[in-house]
C-alpha positions, -999 to +999 in steps of 0.1 A: +567+435+779+542+419+798+514+405+785+489+426+805+511+459+799+504+452+760+468+448+762+466+477+781+487+497+753+467+481+728+431+493+742+429+525+736+435+519+698+405+496+698+366+497+694+338+473+697+333+458+662+292+460+665+288+495+682+319+510+671+320+534+696+359+543+707+372+548+743+345+526+760+365+493+765+375+481+792+389+451+808+374+429+835+379+393+849+354+367+830+334+339+849+343+303+854+311+296+832+320+322+806+354+308+802+352+274+800+326+279+766+352+305+752+378+282+754+354+256+739+346+279+711+379+290+707+398+260+706+423+267+729+441+251+758+435+273+783+404+292+797+405+330+793+408+351+823+400+386+810+375+398+791+368+431+774+333+449+778+322+476+755+304+501+777+278+512+752+263+484+740+278+457+766+288+429+748+316+413+763+347+401+743+373+370+751+406+375+758+432+342+752+453+336+784+483+350+766+467+380+758+455+385+725+416+403+722+389+385+701+370+411+691+351+390+666+316+403+648+285+386+655+291+366+624+325+358+635+314+343+665+288+321+653+315+310+627+336+294+654+308+287+673+299+262+642+332+253+631+335+219+633+303+217+610+309+204+570+316+229+548+298+236+518+323+235+489+297+233+461+275+267+472+293+280+499+276+308+522+296+337+542+298+317+570+313+286+548+342+314+538+348+326+570+353+286+584+376+276+559+395+300+563+400+297+599+404+260+592+431+264+569+453+289+585+452+274+617+469+246+601+491+266+575+506+295+593+535+279+611+543+265+576+539+301+557+560+315+583+591+288+578+586+288+540+590+326+542+556+326+521+550+361+506+580+372+530+611+382+501+626+414+494+610+420+462+573+417+476+587+440+508+599+463+481+565+471+461+543+474+486+571+503+503+576+515+471+538+521+463+532+535+501+555+561+498+543+573+462+509+572+481+518+598+509+545+617+522+530+608+556+555+588+577+538+587+610+502+565+617+490+534+635+498+504+607+467+477+607+476+448+584+443+424+580+448+390+570+484+393+587+495+357+589+529+352+606+532+391+606+554+397+575+536+428+562+540+447+595+578+435+593+580+455+559+575+488+575+585+483+606+617+511+593+589+531+570+560+542+594+567+555+633+539+543+652+519+514+665+520+479+646+487+457+646+485+424+633+443+412+625+435+376+617+411+346+621+440+323+629+453+324+665+483+305+651+492+331+625+484+359+655+508+339+683+539+342+654+530+380+652+532+384+693+568+369+689+576+390+667+570+420+689+536+433+671+503+438+685+476+412+678+438+411+673+417+388+663+386+403+642+366+398+612+378+417+579+345+428+573+340+445+605+368+460+619+370+467+658+388+502+658+377+535+654+363+560+627+397+579+611+423+564+639+445+545+616+471+558+592+480+527+570+459+500+563+472+463+542+457+434+533+478+415+512+461+381+497+430+389+513+403+407+492+398+373+473+393+353+507+367+375+516+327+366+509+320+404+502+356+422+494+338+457+491+328+456+530+369+456+535+372+490+514+348+505+530+358+493+566+392+504+558+378+536+546+359+541+576+389+535+599+416+555+579+425+593+591+424+618+566+452+607+540+456+575+550+463+549+529+447+514+516+472+488+506+459+454+486+480+430+469+485+393+451+446+396+442+438+375+412+436+393+380+401+384+361+419+388+329+446+364+337+421+340+350+404+335+319+418+300+312+416+279+279+408+246+277+441+230+274+451+255+309+415+239+324+425+206+319+460+214+337+438+230+367+419+193+368+452+179+373+463+205+395+477+187+422+506+165+409+512+194+384+511+219+413+536+200+432+560+192+401+557+232+393+561+246+430+588+219+435+569+209+465+561+241+481+530+249+499+524+212+499+501+221+532+475+225+510+472+192+495+474+173+524+443+156+527+408+158+513+390+176+537+420+205+534+414+204+498+377+213+504+388+241+529+409+255+508+390+259+475+362+273+498+386+301+515+403+308+481+367+318+475+374+344+444+404+327+430+399+303+404+393+299+368+375+321+349+368+349+383+394+372+399+390+406+400+383+432+368+406+464+371+378+483+361+354+471+386+378+474+417+387+507+406+353+517+409+347+499+441+373+519+457+360+549+446+327+542+457+341+533+491+356+567+489+390+563+483+413+586+455+431+557+435+465+563+432+475+527+416+461+496+401+492+476+391+491+441+374+523+423+383+538+390+386+560+380+418+591+395+403+582+431+405+599+447+426+581+483+420+551+499+408+571+517+379+554+512+345+562+491+319+542+466+295+565+437+298+566+414+333+588+380+343+559+354+346+570+325+368+566+289+353+535+280+363+519+312+350+539+310+318+526+279+309+487+289+319+487+319+298+508+304+270+482+271+272+451+301+271+465+316+240+483+348+258+512+366+258+523+357+293+553+386+291+526+415+287+518+433+323+481+437+316+481+394+314+494+388+349+482+368+376+480+396+404+468+429+412+482+456+436+460+488+447+471+515+461+445+539+479+444+574+497+415+586+521+410+621+505+397+651+525+360+652+509+351+619+503+332+607+476+296+596+481+275+566+469+266+585+435+294+602+416+285+626+391+296+625+355+320+655+360+333+639+393+336+604+370+356+618+346+383+635+373+385+600+388+391+586+354+422+611+349+433+607+385+439+567+377+450+574+343+483+553+339+513+563+316+506+533+295+474+522+281+468+487+297+461+504+331+432+533+316+402+525+331+372+509+303+343+525+298+326+489+302+338+462+323+360+434+313+338+405+305+353+367+313+347+339+289+334+316+314+325+321+352+314+350+371+327+385+369+337+394+411+322+427+418+334+440+446+299+461+452 
């Protein structure tokens, strides 16, 4: 499909990320001066020839020469504009986190695609099974936030009928998405450029821990989903498993050579230079020893965003479904870390990562939930084994800070 036709097909599905007014976008020719400025900011080899204009707030957005709309928020635009500045690796700001993600994934998106990271059949089966358990709907627009090279979009190609859109901050990854035949949009996960109640499925695999405030994505997913729409997340760190013991922390201090041995060199691009290591540490903002996502807090954040929750599922990478069970098969790295931390690495509660599957209800929950409503939510969330029951008080890590998506 020609790039101009593809953009025309995509435009009705989009909205200005700032004013969020639907149907008010138009495509116009961009001036030479503006095109040169955008080319520099986006670090592109060619100048944009087109721009998208919001008819409501009159904000202009660039379209890359190959037809990818750049619907950045004010914050994301400022981040691109200052991308050459050093990232604060000690006390990173929101802009630092966004910048680090752009820098890292512009460099590794192609490697992720060629190495098939998170593109395996087990991952596909787990996500699809969570979706079909949550809804009987098989039609709707699918948005994959933090899409990388488009693996999750491919997972649902034969499951959900309708437009499929990949959104990321990396143009490198988005071009891989386009090559696979999907729509691609550069945008901010914390300010989605889509109209209210317009999407059927929002997926975010290995995304929440990359965001400065993950609850913003939950709220944006709820806003953009239609009634009965599904929000799926996966591959976000389990706070319980992130409580590393002293021996495990010593291993972490030696992580570069040990990671290389345990992974047999996979993802070696993360450890290429000292600068890339700083970027990656900041990009993985909530994925460090002593941090991660507490299951109860994660549930509460999703409820506050307005969702009914069907599942929060601790798992390791070998779990191909979301069926209940007390035991899991850990990876060699996870087995070693949990054993050194004095925990059973085969118990599901100690799994290294979390999947969530949430549904937008007909009547949404507001900011305040009554005690009776909270009891109903807890009953709804109750799983068949006690490790997934919502606790009356949040799980307290031994060190570091709790990541409260609130």
